[in-house]
N, C-alpha and C positions, 0 to 999 in steps of 0.2 A: 460320730465319726470325725476322727481328726482330719485335718487338711491334707496331710501326707498320704493318708490312707485313701482318701477321696481321689487324689491326684493319681495314685498308683493304680487304682481301679480304672480311671480314665486312660491311663497309658496301656494298660493290659487289654482292656475290652476293645479299644479302638486301634491297638498295635501300634501305638505312637504316631497315629494318623495315617498309617501305611494304606489301608484300604480307601480312606478318604482322599489321599493324595493320587492314588492310582485312578479312582473315578473321575476325579477332578481333572487330572491330566488328560484323560481320554476325552472328556467333554471339551475342554479347551482345544485338543487336538482336532476333533471333529469341526469345532467353530472355525478354527484356522484353516483348515482343509477347505471347508465351504467358502471362506472368504478368498482363498487362494484360486480355487478352480471352479467356483459356481458364482456367488453373488454376496454383496456385502450385507443385504438384508437377511438372507438365509443364515449367514455367519452370526449376525447379531442375534436373531431368533434363537439359534442353537445354543448360544452361551447363556441367553437368559432363561429360556425353557429347560435347558439342560442343568443349569445351576439349581433350578427349583427341585431337581430330583436328586441332588448330590446325596443327601442324607439317606433317603429311602435305597437309593442304589448302593451305597456304602453298607447299609445294613444287609442287603441281599447278598453282596460280595463277602461279608463276613459270615453270613450263614452257609453260603456255599464252601467256604473254607473251613466250616465246621466250628466256627468261634461263636461266643456269646454276642448278641447284638444290642443289649441295653445294659445301662448301669443299674445296680440295685436301687431300690426305692429310697433307701437311708442316705444315698449319695446325693448331696445338695447341688453338685454340679451339673445334674442333668438340666437343670433350669437355667443355669449359667450358659451352658452350651447353646441352649435354645436362643437365649437372649442374644448372644454374640452372632449366631446365624442370622437373625433377623436384622442385624446392622447392614447386611449387603442389600436386601431389597429396598431398605429405607434410603439408600444412597442412589438408587436408580435415577431420581431427578438430576443429581449432580452428574452422573455419567452421561445423561442425555443431554444435559447443557453442554458439556464439553464436546460431546460429539456432533452437536447441532452447529457448533462454531467450526469444527473440523471433523468429518466423519472418520478420519484416520486416527483420531485420539480416542476412539471407542475402547480398544483394547489397552492403551496406555492408561486411560482413567480407570479402567476396571482392575488393571495391576496395582494402581495405587491404593484403590479403595480395599481390594481383597488383602493386600499387603498389611494395610493398618488394621483390618479385622483379625489379623493373627497375633497381634501384640498380646491380647488378653489370654491367647492360647499358652503362653509362657507360664501363666499361673493356672490355667485350667489343667493342663498336662504336668505341670512341673518340670517343663523341659525349656532350658534356656535357648535350645536350638531353633525354637520358633523365631526368635529374634533375626537369626540368619535369613530365613525365609521371608520374614516380613521386610526387613532392609533389602534383600534382593529384589522383591516384588515392587517395592516402593521405588527403589534406584533404578531399575530397569524401565518401569513405567514413566517416570520423570524424564529419564535420558532418552527413551524412544520419542515421548511427546516433543522434546525440545530439538533433538538432533535428527530425527527421521519423521518429520512431521506428514511426509508424503507416502509413508508406508502404512497400508491398512493392516496387513496380517503379521507384521514383525513381533508386535507385541503378543498376539495369540501363540505363535510358535515359541516365543521365549517363556510364556506362562506355562505352555505344555512341558517344555523342558525342565523348568523349575520344579514343578510338581513331580514328574516321573523320576528326576534325579534325587529329589529328597526323600521319596518314599522308602527306599531300601535302607539308607542309613538311619532314618528315624525308627523304622522297625527295629533294626539292630539295637539301637539305644534302648528302646522300650523293653526288649528281651532281656537285656543285662540288668534291668532293675529289679 
């Protein structure tokens, strides 16, 4: 299987990350809402635990939409996608260190980590558009951490917005390919 064929299958099956962005945006939204109207601890637990289920929930959404949920066995990128996904929990100690210094840095640290994790998606999907999401998340996380260090949920709401706003244009791009 050629790289371009593998990338096209990733774009097609995962709809240009549409379903994943919707699921992720909803999880971030629930987490931000809990932080706004309930407690910081519940908010943190919601993002960490919810994040654990992003891939299975994305597959469920794809199934509900009548779409395939997995790549063909010949596609070498299924392993790459899994390796990229594991970069997030591997950075939890870094996020915890930032949050232990200032609990309000939880969401900004998560934004930076998740933004960096999207850089390999440019190759995985064959979509340069992931650079926009990566840079946006990293820039917002950094900016919120520096300029709004007293706001706990601003980063959560910004993450929610980035994911939900990116979902539809990404799906449209994938459909054109």
